[in-house]
C-alpha positions as CSV (number, residue, x, y, z in Angstrom):
1,M,26.9,7.3,19.5
2,G,28.0,7.5,15.9
3,D,26.4,4.2,15.1
4,E,23.2,5.2,16.8
5,Q,23.1,8.4,14.8
6,A,23.7,6.6,11.5
7,E,20.9,4.0,12.4
8,Q,18.6,7.0,13.2
9,Q,19.5,8.7,9.9
10,T,18.8,5.4,8.0
11,A,15.5,5.0,9.9
12,D,14.5,8.5,9.1
13,A,15.1,8.0,5.4
14,Q,12.9,4.9,5.5
15,G,10.2,6.8,7.4
16,I,10.0,4.2,10.2
17,R,10.8,6.1,13.2
18,G,9.2,9.0,15.1
19,A,5.8,9.0,13.4
20,A,3.2,10.9,15.3
21,R,0.5,8.5,16.4
22,G,-1.6,10.0,19.2
23,T,-2.9,7.0,21.3
24,A,-2.5,4.5,18.5
25,P,-0.3,1.5,19.4
26,V,1.7,1.8,16.2
27,P,1.8,4.5,13.3
28,L,-1.3,4.5,11.2
29,S,-1.1,4.9,7.3
30,V,-3.4,4.8,4.3
31,L,-3.7,2.5,1.4
32,D,-5.8,3.9,-1.5
33,L,-7.1,1.9,-4.5
34,A,-8.9,5.0,-5.9
35,T,-12.1,3.0,-6.0
36,V,-14.8,4.1,-8.5
37,G,-18.4,3.8,-7.3
38,S,-21.4,3.3,-9.6
39,G,-22.6,6.7,-10.7
40,R,-19.2,8.2,-10.2
41,S,-16.2,8.6,-12.5
42,S,-12.4,7.9,-12.4
43,A,-12.0,11.7,-12.1
44,D,-14.3,11.7,-9.0
45,A,-12.2,8.9,-7.5
46,L,-8.9,10.7,-8.2
47,R,-10.3,13.9,-6.7
48,T,-11.2,11.9,-3.6
49,S,-7.6,10.5,-3.4
50,A,-6.2,14.0,-3.4
51,A,-8.7,15.2,-0.8
52,L,-8.1,12.1,1.3
53,A,-4.2,12.5,1.1
54,R,-4.5,16.1,2.3
55,R,-6.7,15.1,5.2
56,A,-4.5,12.1,6.1
57,E,-1.5,14.5,6.2
58,A,-3.5,17.0,8.3
59,R,-4.6,14.2,10.8
60,G,-1.1,12.7,11.3
61,F,-1.3,9.6,9.2
62,H,2.2,8.5,8.5
63,R,2.2,7.5,4.8
64,Y,-0.2,7.3,1.9
65,W,0.3,4.5,-0.6
66,V,-1.5,3.6,-3.9
67,A,-1.8,0.2,-5.4
68,E,-1.3,-0.9,-9.0
69,H,-4.3,-2.7,-10.6
70,H,-5.3,-3.2,-14.2
71,S,-8.5,-3.9,-16.2
72,M,-10.7,-3.4,-13.1
73,P,-13.6,-0.9,-13.7
74,G,-13.9,-0.2,-10.0
75,V,-10.3,0.8,-9.4
76,A,-8.6,3.9,-10.9
77,S,-5.1,3.2,-9.6
78,S,-3.6,1.6,-12.7
79,S,-0.7,4.1,-12.8
80,P,0.7,4.7,-9.3
81,A,3.5,6.9,-10.4
82,V,1.1,9.3,-12.1
83,I,-1.2,9.4,-9.1
84,L,1.7,10.0,-6.7
85,A,2.9,12.9,-8.7
86,N,-0.4,14.5,-8.4
87,L,-0.6,13.8,-4.6
88,A,2.9,15.3,-4.2
89,A,1.5,18.5,-5.6
90,H,-1.3,18.4,-3.0
91,T,0.7,17.6,0.1
92,R,3.8,18.7,1.9
93,T,5.0,16.3,4.6
94,I,3.2,12.9,4.4
95,R,5.1,10.1,2.9
96,L,3.9,8.9,-0.4
97,G,4.4,5.5,-2.1
98,S,3.4,2.5,-4.1
99,G,1.6,-0.3,-2.4
100,G,2.7,-1.4,-4.7
101,V,4.3,-1.3,-8.2
102,M,4.2,-4.8,-9.7
103,L,7.8,-5.3,-10.8
104,P,7.2,-8.0,-13.4
105,N,4.9,-5.6,-15.3
106,H,7.6,-3.0,-15.9
107,A,11.3,-2.7,-17.0
108,P,13.4,-1.9,-13.9
109,L,14.9,1.1,-15.6
110,V,11.4,2.6,-16.2
111,I,10.6,2.2,-12.4
112,A,13.8,3.7,-11.4
113,E,13.2,6.8,-13.7
114,Q,9.7,7.2,-12.5
115,F,10.5,7.0,-8.8
116,G,13.6,9.2,-9.3
117,T,11.3,11.8,-10.7
118,L,9.0,11.4,-7.7
119,E,11.8,11.7,-5.4
120,A,12.8,15.0,-7.1
121,L,9.2,16.3,-6.8
122,A,8.9,15.3,-3.1
123,P,12.4,14.9,-1.7
124,G,12.7,12.6,1.3
125,R,9.2,11.3,1.4
126,V,8.7,8.8,-1.4
127,D,8.5,5.0,-0.8
128,L,9.0,2.4,-3.6
129,G,6.9,-0.6,-2.6
130,L,7.2,-3.6,-4.9
131,G,5.1,-6.7,-5.5
132,R,5.7,-9.7,-7.8
133,A,2.0,-10.4,-8.7
134,P,0.6,-8.9,-11.9
135,G,-2.2,-7.1,-10.2
136,T,-4.6,-8.4,-12.8
137,D,-5.6,-11.5,-14.9
138,G,-3.2,-13.4,-17.1
139,A,-4.3,-11.9,-20.4
140,T,-4.0,-8.4,-19.2
141,A,-0.5,-9.2,-17.7
142,A,0.5,-10.5,-21.1
143,A,-0.7,-7.2,-22.7
144,L,1.2,-5.2,-20.2
145,R,4.5,-7.2,-20.6
146,R,4.1,-7.7,-24.4
147,T,4.8,-11.4,-24.0
148,E,2.9,-14.5,-23.1
149,R,5.7,-15.7,-20.9
150,A,4.8,-15.6,-17.2
151,E,7.4,-14.2,-15.0
152,G,8.3,-16.9,-12.3
153,A,9.3,-16.5,-8.7
154,D,12.9,-17.1,-9.8
155,D,12.8,-13.9,-11.9
156,F,11.8,-11.6,-9.1
157,P,15.0,-11.4,-7.2
158,Q,17.0,-10.8,-10.4
159,Q,14.6,-8.0,-11.4
160,L,14.8,-6.5,-7.9
161,A,18.6,-6.5,-7.9
162,E,18.7,-4.8,-11.3
163,L,16.2,-2.1,-10.1
164,I,18.3,-1.4,-7.0
165,R,21.4,-1.0,-9.1
166,F,19.6,1.4,-11.4
167,L,18.4,3.4,-8.3
168,D,22.0,3.5,-6.8
169,D,23.7,3.8,-10.2
170,D,26.3,1.2,-9.3
171,F,26.4,-1.5,-12.0
172,P,30.0,-2.9,-11.9
173,D,32.6,-2.4,-14.6
174,G,32.0,-4.6,-17.5
175,H,28.3,-4.9,-17.0
176,P,26.2,-4.1,-20.2
177,Y,24.2,-1.5,-18.2
178,R,27.3,0.2,-16.6
179,R,26.9,3.2,-18.9
180,I,23.1,3.5,-18.5
181,H,21.9,5.9,-15.9
182,A,18.4,6.4,-14.4
183,V,17.6,10.0,-14.5
184,P,16.8,11.8,-12.2
185,G,19.3,9.9,-10.1
186,P,22.8,9.8,-8.6
187,V,24.6,10.4,-11.9
188,Q,23.5,14.1,-11.5
189,G,25.4,14.4,-8.4
190,T,22.4,14.7,-6.1
191,T,22.9,13.9,-2.4
192,A,19.3,13.5,-1.3
193,G,19.3,9.8,-1.5
194,R,16.8,7.7,-3.3
195,P,13.4,6.2,-2.5
196,P,13.6,3.3,0.0
197,V,12.5,0.0,-1.3
198,W,9.9,-2.1,0.4
199,L,8.8,-5.6,-0.5
200,L,5.2,-6.5,-0.5
201,G,3.6,-9.9,-0.3
202,S,0.6,-12.1,0.6
203,S,2.6,-15.3,1.2
204,G,6.0,-16.3,2.4
205,F,8.1,-15.7,-0.7
206,S,8.5,-12.0,-0.4
207,A,8.6,-12.2,3.4
208,Q,11.7,-14.5,3.2
209,L,13.3,-12.4,0.5
210,A,12.7,-9.1,2.4
211,G,14.2,-10.7,5.5
212,A,17.2,-12.0,3.7
213,L,17.9,-8.6,2.1
214,G,17.2,-6.6,5.3
215,L,14.4,-4.6,3.8
216,P,11.1,-3.4,5.3
217,F,8.2,-5.7,4.5
218,A,4.5,-5.0,3.9
219,F,2.0,-7.8,4.2
220,A,-1.5,-7.8,2.6
221,H,-3.5,-8.9,5.7
222,H,-6.6,-7.3,4.1
223,F,-6.9,-10.2,1.6
224,S,-4.7,-12.9,3.0
225,A,-5.4,-12.9,6.7
226,A,-4.8,-16.6,7.3
227,N,-1.1,-16.1,6.1
228,T,-0.3,-13.0,8.1
229,I,1.3,-14.4,11.3
230,P,3.2,-17.2,9.4
231,A,4.6,-14.7,6.9
232,L,5.6,-12.1,9.6
233,A,7.3,-15.0,11.5
234,L,9.2,-16.0,8.4
235,Y,10.2,-12.5,7.8
236,R,11.5,-12.0,11.3
237,D,13.3,-15.4,11.4
238,S,15.0,-14.8,8.1
239,F,15.9,-11.1,8.7
240,R,19.6,-10.2,8.4
241,P,20.6,-6.6,9.3
242,S,21.6,-4.5,6.4
243,A,22.6,-0.9,5.5
244,V,18.9,-0.3,5.3
245,L,17.6,-1.7,8.6
246,D,19.3,-3.0,11.7
247,R,16.1,-4.9,12.8
248,P,12.9,-6.1,11.1
249,Y,10.2,-3.6,10.3
250,A,6.7,-5.1,9.2
251,L,3.7,-3.1,8.1
252,I,0.3,-4.8,7.4
253,G,-2.5,-3.7,5.3
254,V,-5.9,-4.0,7.0
255,Q,-9.4,-3.1,5.9
256,A,-11.2,-0.9,8.4
257,F,-14.2,1.3,8.2
258,A,-15.7,3.5,10.9
259,A,-19.2,5.2,10.9
260,D,-21.2,6.9,13.5
261,D,-23.2,3.7,14.2
262,E,-22.5,0.0,13.4
263,R,-25.4,-0.4,11.0
264,E,-24.1,2.4,8.8
265,A,-20.6,1.0,8.9
266,R,-21.8,-2.5,7.8
267,R,-24.0,-0.9,5.1
268,Q,-20.8,0.7,3.6
269,V,-18.5,-2.2,3.9
270,L,-21.0,-4.5,2.2
271,T,-20.5,-2.4,-1.0
272,G,-16.9,-3.4,-1.1
273,A,-17.6,-7.0,-0.2
274,L,-20.1,-7.2,-3.1
275,A,-17.6,-5.7,-5.5
276,M,-15.0,-8.2,-4.4
277,L,-17.5,-11.1,-4.8
278,R,-18.2,-10.0,-8.4
279,L,-14.4,-9.6,-9.1
280,R,-13.7,-13.1,-7.7
281,T,-16.5,-14.7,-9.8
282,G,-15.4,-13.0,-13.0
283,R,-17.9,-10.1,-13.0
284,P,-15.7,-7.0,-12.2
285,G,-17.5,-3.7,-12.2
286,L,-17.9,-0.4,-10.4
287,V,-18.3,-0.5,-6.7
288,P,-22.1,-0.8,-6.1
289,S,-23.9,1.9,-4.0
290,P,-25.3,0.9,-0.6
291,E,-28.8,1.0,-2.2
292,E,-27.7,-1.4,-4.9
293,T,-26.1,-3.7,-2.4
294,E,-29.2,-3.8,-0.2
295,A,-31.3,-4.8,-3.3
296,Y,-29.0,-7.6,-4.3
297,H,-30.1,-11.1,-3.7
298,F,-27.2,-13.1,-2.4
299,T,-27.1,-16.9,-2.8
300,S,-26.1,-19.0,0.2
301,L,-22.7,-19.5,-1.3
302,E,-22.3,-15.8,-2.0
303,R,-23.4,-14.9,1.5
304,E,-20.8,-17.3,2.8
305,F,-18.1,-15.6,0.8
306,V,-19.2,-12.1,2.0
307,D,-19.3,-13.2,5.7
308,S,-15.8,-14.7,5.3
309,W,-14.6,-11.5,3.7
310,L,-16.0,-9.3,6.3
311,A,-14.6,-11.4,9.1
312,N,-11.3,-9.8,8.4
313,V,-12.6,-6.2,8.1
314,E,-12.5,-4.0,11.3
315,Y,-15.7,-2.1,11.0
316,G,-18.3,-0.4,13.3
317,T,-18.2,2.6,15.6
318,P,-14.9,4.4,16.0
319,E,-14.4,2.8,19.4
320,A,-15.0,-0.7,17.9
321,V,-12.6,-0.1,15.0
322,R,-10.0,1.2,17.5
323,E,-10.4,-1.9,19.7
324,G,-10.2,-4.2,16.6
325,L,-7.1,-2.5,15.2
326,G,-5.4,-2.6,18.6
327,A,-6.1,-6.2,19.0
328,L,-4.7,-6.9,15.5
329,A,-1.5,-4.9,16.2
330,K,-1.0,-6.8,19.4
331,R,-1.7,-10.2,17.9
332,T,0.7,-9.7,14.9
333,G,3.4,-7.5,16.4
334,A,3.1,-5.3,13.4
335,D,5.2,-2.1,13.5
336,E,2.7,-0.1,11.4
337,L,-1.0,-0.5,10.3
338,M,-1.9,0.6,6.8
339,I,-5.7,1.1,6.6
340,T,-7.7,0.7,3.4
341,S,-11.4,1.1,2.9
342,N,-13.0,-0.3,-0.2
343,A,-16.4,1.3,-0.2
344,H,-18.7,3.1,-2.7
345,G,-18.6,6.8,-1.7
346,G,-15.7,9.1,-1.3
347,E,-17.5,11.1,1.3
348,A,-18.1,8.0,3.5
349,R,-14.4,7.0,3.1
350,L,-13.2,10.5,4.2
351,R,-15.5,10.4,7.1
352,S,-14.3,7.0,8.2
353,F,-10.7,8.2,8.3
354,E,-11.7,11.3,10.2
355,L,-13.5,9.1,12.8
356,I,-10.5,6.7,13.1
357,A,-8.2,9.6,13.6
358,D,-10.5,11.1,16.3
359,A,-10.6,7.7,18.1
360,Y,-6.9,7.7,18.4
361,E,-6.6,11.4,19.2
362,L,-4.4,12.1,16.2
363,P,-3.5,15.8,15.6
364,G,-5.7,18.1,13.6
365,G,-9.2,17.2,15.0
366,E,-11.8,19.8,15.7
367,G,-11.6,19.0,19.4
């Protein structure tokens, strides 16, 4: 019984057990890019994030993560730690985290300090999700890192190990960082623990590393759908039980958008698809409005890209989205679904999450 209690306590600290989910097959969470639509401002986007976090908490979504991106006009989430501090002030119970912080862009000590501060602001409900991509183009990455040297895959495990040691304050005697402490942190005698670490990925590298270290894993299905099942299989096959987890736990990010009818849902998701098309072709900008998108003349190649992109988006009526998400959860065996909705208007995004919550009979609905 003692071992079972210890496992449950560890699971509770990770936030991976006991999530309220209505009739959803797995816990549902939110990934927010703080998208900025044309005619809107970053201030509008961040106000929408706060409103969406409050509503997600009220409706029983399990966690709310924000992603790090840079030099993208249509995305206001360049500083996850700052956004999360604001969200912590607007919420009480929902888990908050990074989906993710791009570790090569930052000194591990800085990340440990930022997330130690967040843990002090929102004890027991902060997740530290880490990625190894820059979250931007090469030139911007060089500006962030103050070096032209690109961090390679071999650097990431070392950076990760250093970050975890800062979080745990356990560098060994003789190490040059032994007398350096991340504050807030364990050196202050706190017993509340520290933010659990997740690894994020869109290929097999982070999947295998997360498995080998016994860490929870989040896969970016929303932009790397072809790799989802192979990466999850690699994660599960390479998993080794740890002090963190006794068995694998895999979350997948998925784009989903619900509206009162299918036509309106498609009208909204096309705005995000056009924004992605422009980004992929070197023309990043604000997320276009539905009217701008309807007036845009797609070439045949652009239409092919958009159709391919939308093939991995679950959109339509709430019932259609529910059916699609359920099939995805069953097909992948994911332990949690994290929903993102890259569309122009904050009001439409809020409405979409309400409809999805209603479809799954999550708590807090009007009915």
